[in-house]
N, C-alpha and C positions, 0 to 999 in steps of 0.2 A: 228224372224229371222232378222228383221230390227235392233233390239238392237245389235245382233251379228255383223252385217255389220258395223254400225256406231262406236261401241266400238272398234272393231278390226282396222278399218280405222284410227280412232283418235289415237290409240296406236302406230301404225306404223308412223304416222305423228309426234307424240311427240318424238319418239326415234331418228328419223333422221333429224327433223327440229326444233321441239319445244324445246327439250333439248339443242341442240347447241345454240339456241337463248337465252334461260335462262342462260346457262353457260357463254356466252359472256357478258351479262349484269351483272351477278353476279360477275364475276372476275373483271370487271371494277369498280364495286362499293366496293368490299371487297377484292381486291387482296392483297397478302402478298409476296412482293419480298424477295428473300433470302438476308441475311446480309453478305456482303463481306468486310472484313477489309483489309488494305494493308498488304501483306505478307512479312515477312523476310525469308531468306533462311532456318531458323530453324523452322518457323511456318508452312511450307508446310507439309502435311501429307506424310508419306512414302507410296509408291504404290507397289502392287504386281499385275501383269497382269496374269490372268489364261486363258489358251486356251485349251479347250477339243477338241481333234482331232481324227478322224478315217480315215486312209488312205488319209492323206493330205500332203504327202511328197513333191509333186510337188508345193504346195503353201507355205509351212511353211518357207523356206528360205527368200522369198520375204516379208512374213508377219513379220518375226522377224526383218529383216532390217528396215522395216517401223516403228516398235516400238523402235528400237535402235536410230532411227533418231529423235525421239521426244525430244523436249527440256524440261527439268525438273530439278528443283534445287537439287534433290537427285537421286542417282542411282535407276533405276527401276528394280525390281525383276520380271523376266519373267519365268513363269512355264508352260511347255507344258505337258499335260497329254494325253498319247496315249491310246485310248479305243480299245484295241485289234487290232491295225493296223498290216497289213501284207505286206505293200508296202515299207518297208525300212525307216520308219519315223525316227528311231534312227540315221541312217547314214545321213539322210538329214539335221539334226540339229547338227550333230557332230562338224562342224566348229564353232558353237556358244557355245560350251560346257562351256566356261568360263563365259558366260553371261546368259545362259539359264539352268534352272533346268528341267530335263527330268524325268517323271514318267511313267513307262510302266506297264499298267494294262491289265489283261485279259478282253475280251469284256464283258461289263456289262451295257452299256448305258451311255449317257451323264450325267445324274444326279450323278451317282457314280463317274465319272471322275471329275466333278466339286467339289464334296465333298472332293475327295482326293487332288485336287489342293488347295482348301481353307485351308484344314488341314495342308498342308505343307508351306503355305504362312506366311510371317512375317510382311507384310505391315499393316499400320493402315487402309488403304482403299484397297479393292479388286476391280480391274477392270476386267470385263469379256469381252472377245473378241472371234471372230471366225477366222478360218484360211483364209476364203475366202475374207473378206473385207480388206480395208486399212483405216487408220486414216489420217485425214488432219493434217498438222503441227499445234502443239499447242493443240491438242484434249485432251491429258491427263491433261495438265495444266488447261484447261477450266473446265474439270470435277472436278478436285481436288479443284478448287477455291471455290466451293460451301460448302465444309466441314468445313469452318471457322465458319459457323452458326451451333450451337449445335442442333438446331431443325431439321436439315437435316440429314437423315440417308442414302440417296441414291440419285444418279443423273443419268439420262439417256441422251445420246447424240442424235443427229439428223442423221438419215440415209438418204443419198442422193442416189437416184436411177439414173441409166444411162440416162434415158430420161430427168430427171430434170437437170442433169449436162450439157448435150450437146444439149438439145432442139430437140432431135430426138427420135424416137421410132422404134422398130423392129417389132411390131405386134399390133393388136387391143388389145390383152391381156395386153401388156405393157402400152398402153394408159389408159385402165381401171384401172389397178393397180396403175399407177402413179397418176391418179385423186383421187382415193380412199385414197392413202397414204397421199396426201396433206390435205385431209379432216381430216384424223386421226391425223396428226401432229398439225393441228389447234386445235383439241379437246385436245390433250395432253398439248399444250402450255397454254390453258386457265384453264385446270384442275390443272396444276402446279401452276399457279398464285393464284388460289383459295386456294389450300392446297397441293394436291399431285396428281401426275399421277396415273393411275390404272394399271400400268405395266411399262415395260421398253423395249427398243429396244435391242434385244438379241445380236446384233452386237457390241454395245457399251453402257455399263452401269457399274455403280460403286456403292458400298455400304460399309459402315463401317464393318470391319471384326468382330467387337464385336456383330453385329446384325445378323450375318449369322446363320441360323439353317440348319443342314444337310437336303438335299432333299430326299424324299422317292424315291426309285429306279424306281418306275413306273411313275414319274413326266413327263408330256408331255410339259408343258410350264414353264420352270425354270425362264424365264424372266418376268413372271407374278406372279408366286407363291412367289419367293424370295422378290420382291419389296412389294407385298401386306403384307407379314409378317413384313416388316419394318414399313408399315403404321399401322398395328395392334399393333405394339410396341410403337405407339404414335409419330413416326417421319415422316418427309416429304420425298417424292421422287420427285425431281424437274426435269424439262425438260431444258437441257442446249443446246441452239441452237449453241453456239460457238464450241461445241465438235462434229465434223462431221466424219462420216464414209461413205464410198462409196461402192455401191454394184450394181448388175444387177437385173432386174426384172425377174419373172418366165419366162422360155423359151417358154412355151405354156400353153394352157388352162388346160390341164391335170395336170401339175405341180402346177398351181395355185389352182386348185380344191383340190388337196391333201393337200396343205398348209392350205386352209380354213377349210377343214374337221378336220385336226389335231387341229387347233385353237379352233373350236367349241367343240371338244371332250375334249380338255385341260381345257376349261373354266367350263365345267360340272364337270370335275375331281376336279378342285380347290374348288368348292363348297363342295364336299365330304371331301376333305382334310382340309379345313378351314371353317367349318360352322359358325364360329364367324363373318364372313363377313356379315351375314344376321342380325346381332344384332346391332341396331342403336347406343347404348351407347358404344359399343366396337369398331365399325368401324367408324373412323373420317370422312370417305368419303362415308358414307352409301347411301346418295341420288345419288351421282355420280355413285356409283357402281351399284345400281338398274337401273338407267337410261341408263348407257352406256353398262355395261357388261351383266347384266341380261336381259335388254331390247333387246339386240342383240340375245340372246338365244331364247327368246320368239317370236321374229319377224317372223321367218319362219312359225310358227303355226298360228300367226295372219294373215299372208298373205293367208294361206290356208283357214282360216275362211272367209276372205273377198271374195275369189274366190267362195267358196261354197255358201255363202249367196247371192252373186251376181247372180249366176245361178238360185237360187230359187226365187229371187225377180225381175229378169229382166222383166217378163211379167207384173209386177204391175206398172211400171212407167219408164219414160225415164232416170232419174238419175241412176237407177240401171242397165238399159240396156247399158248406156254409160260407166259406171264403168266396166261392164263385157267386153265390146268391147275393152276398153283401156288395160285391163289386158291381154286379148287374144293377142292383137297386141304386147304388151311388151314381153310376153313369147315366142311368135312366132319369134320375132326378135332376142331374146336371143338364141333360139335354132338354128336359121339360121346362126347367127354369129359363134356359136360353130362348126357347120358343115363346114363352110367356113374355119375356123382356122384349123380344122382337115385335110381338103383336102389340104390346103396350106402346112401344115407340112409334109403330106405324099407325096406330089408331089415334094418336094424339094429333089434333088439328092445329092450325096456326095459332088459334086463340089459347089453347092449352100450353103450347110451347112458349108463347109470349108471357103467359101468367107464371109458368115455371121459372123463366129467366128473371122476371121481376121479383118473384119470391126469393130467388137466390141472392139477388142484389140487396134486397131488404135485410136478409140474414147477415150479409157481410158488412153492412153499414152500422 
């Protein structure tokens, strides 16, 4: 049982502290910056922006205007794919008919919508965007600048959450998500320097159209599967900090829990769809993938093993008793925080909810 305790504890410590330390040192010693040559108007790649949307009529006009305001040497092809929308999406984008291609599909899921959008695109590089977020000025040009390097097959931008942008938060969930997201961006930045990130930010990423492979309809994480296929093809996916998108954090703990559950399920699914990721000679980022992605999948089980072994070993010595006490305190505080968040959400009446939404809109403007 002592072996279980120490092996599981060291595994969790490696995933969340040891691997980031190794990554930071490794990227500093053997980092590979992308090659960027001065561009002429003719050398910039042509871009197609694909937005898969379902019932986003209220957001799409503002989103399209945001894309049209982007400065780029070539006209940008914008493709909106409606995934069975029933809210008048076609009418909402009708004023942009000269600049936007609209594809109306029966409801079949985001992967099918993305497949249809890419199939209709003509650009050398496909940029994937959502209806909810907005891009900072120059975001598309920053993404595209990476493709001068033939070793680069994809680029992902930086997602800025409301709390990071304004220095405020709306809940303890926002605080936790914001801190975790900063940690994740640090990891992506250093993995990118070393060779490639292990996924992309779904709100803003790009890849060469020639490297796209149609997604299976059941795909849960298109922004991980598509970039990892680029890596398996021998190309890099880099993190571009100058390409920024803005978004809000999850409104509450329940929404964040659903997102995390979907992410975990999606990573299990990717292993089934692309088992080549487990083969060292095929996957150029095999060590990073095992440490970052697979490590996160195994960590919950390792934590359960630490807890169970602590209960069994607590009578045998103070280190195990202290470990058990610390775990019980941590889990109790987490449960207590979740209860408080739930009560706060349930206690907020319509007036408070409207004021919170209005405050958020004021912060974004």
